[in-house]
Each structure stands twice: as C-alpha cells, then as structure tokens.
C-alpha positions as CSV (number, residue, x, y, z in Angstrom):
1,M,0.0,0.0,0.0
2,A,1.3,3.4,-0.9
3,I,2.0,5.8,2.0
4,G,-0.3,8.4,0.3
5,A,-3.2,6.1,0.8
6,V,-2.7,6.0,4.5
7,Q,-5.3,8.1,6.4
8,P,-4.2,8.0,10.1
9,D,-7.0,8.5,12.6
10,D,-6.6,10.4,15.9
11,T,-5.3,7.3,17.7
12,V,-2.5,6.7,15.2
13,I,-1.6,10.4,15.1
14,G,-1.4,10.4,18.9
15,L,0.9,7.4,18.9
16,L,3.1,8.9,16.2
17,S,3.3,12.4,17.6
18,P,6.3,11.7,19.9
19,L,8.3,10.7,16.8
20,I,8.7,14.4,16.0
21,E,11.5,14.3,18.5
22,D,13.0,11.0,17.4
23,P,16.8,11.2,17.2
24,A,16.9,9.6,13.8
25,A,16.4,12.1,11.0
26,M,15.0,9.4,8.7
27,V,12.2,8.7,11.2
28,R,11.3,12.4,11.4
29,C,11.5,12.6,7.6
30,R,9.1,9.7,7.1
31,L,6.8,11.2,9.7
32,V,6.5,14.4,7.8
33,E,5.9,12.5,4.6
34,M,3.1,10.4,6.1
35,L,1.3,13.1,8.1
36,A,1.7,15.9,5.6
37,A,0.9,14.0,2.5
38,T,-2.4,12.8,3.8
39,A,-5.5,14.7,4.8
40,T,-4.4,14.6,8.4
41,K,-6.0,17.1,10.7
42,G,-3.4,19.8,11.6
43,N,-0.9,18.8,8.9
44,A,0.0,22.4,8.3
45,T,1.1,22.7,11.9
46,I,3.3,19.6,11.4
47,V,4.8,21.0,8.2
48,D,5.5,24.4,9.9
49,L,7.1,22.7,12.9
50,M,9.3,20.3,10.8
51,S,10.4,23.2,8.5
52,N,12.6,24.2,11.4
53,D,14.1,20.7,12.0
54,P,17.8,20.6,12.7
55,D,18.3,18.2,9.8
56,G,18.4,19.6,6.3
57,L,16.6,16.6,4.7
58,V,13.7,16.8,7.2
59,R,13.4,20.6,6.5
60,Q,13.4,19.9,2.8
61,M,10.7,17.2,3.1
62,A,8.6,19.6,5.2
63,K,9.1,22.5,2.7
64,A,8.0,20.2,-0.2
65,F,4.6,20.0,1.5
66,K,4.3,23.7,2.5
67,G,1.3,25.3,1.0
68,R,-0.5,22.1,-0.2
C-alpha cells in the first residue's frame, strides 16, 4: 500500500506524535511524509514545525509539502 493512501486516525496520530523528537532524522522525515501527504488534521502545523528541524533533509521534506 502506498503511503499516500494512509489516512491515520486520531489514535494513530497520537501514537506517532512523539516521533517528532526522534533522534533519527529518517524517522522524522518519514513522519513528515506520512502526516503531511495525507489529509491529516493539523498537517499544516506539522509542516511548519518540521520546517525548522535541525536536519536539512527533514526541512526539505517539510518544505515540499508547504502550501499544499
């Protein structure tokens, strides 16, 4: 199943939220991809937050979804 087809519900979002602070940049990058690419409630907030991530690839991923 493609990640774009995932529509996480509030429970899944709640479980994934702590990953915003995961030490692995790839985990944060995939989190941005999954939550921002879907119609997740509050995805603009996630994109804005992750646009300031310390890792350049995570910032780039977030900026790719900015304004969608």
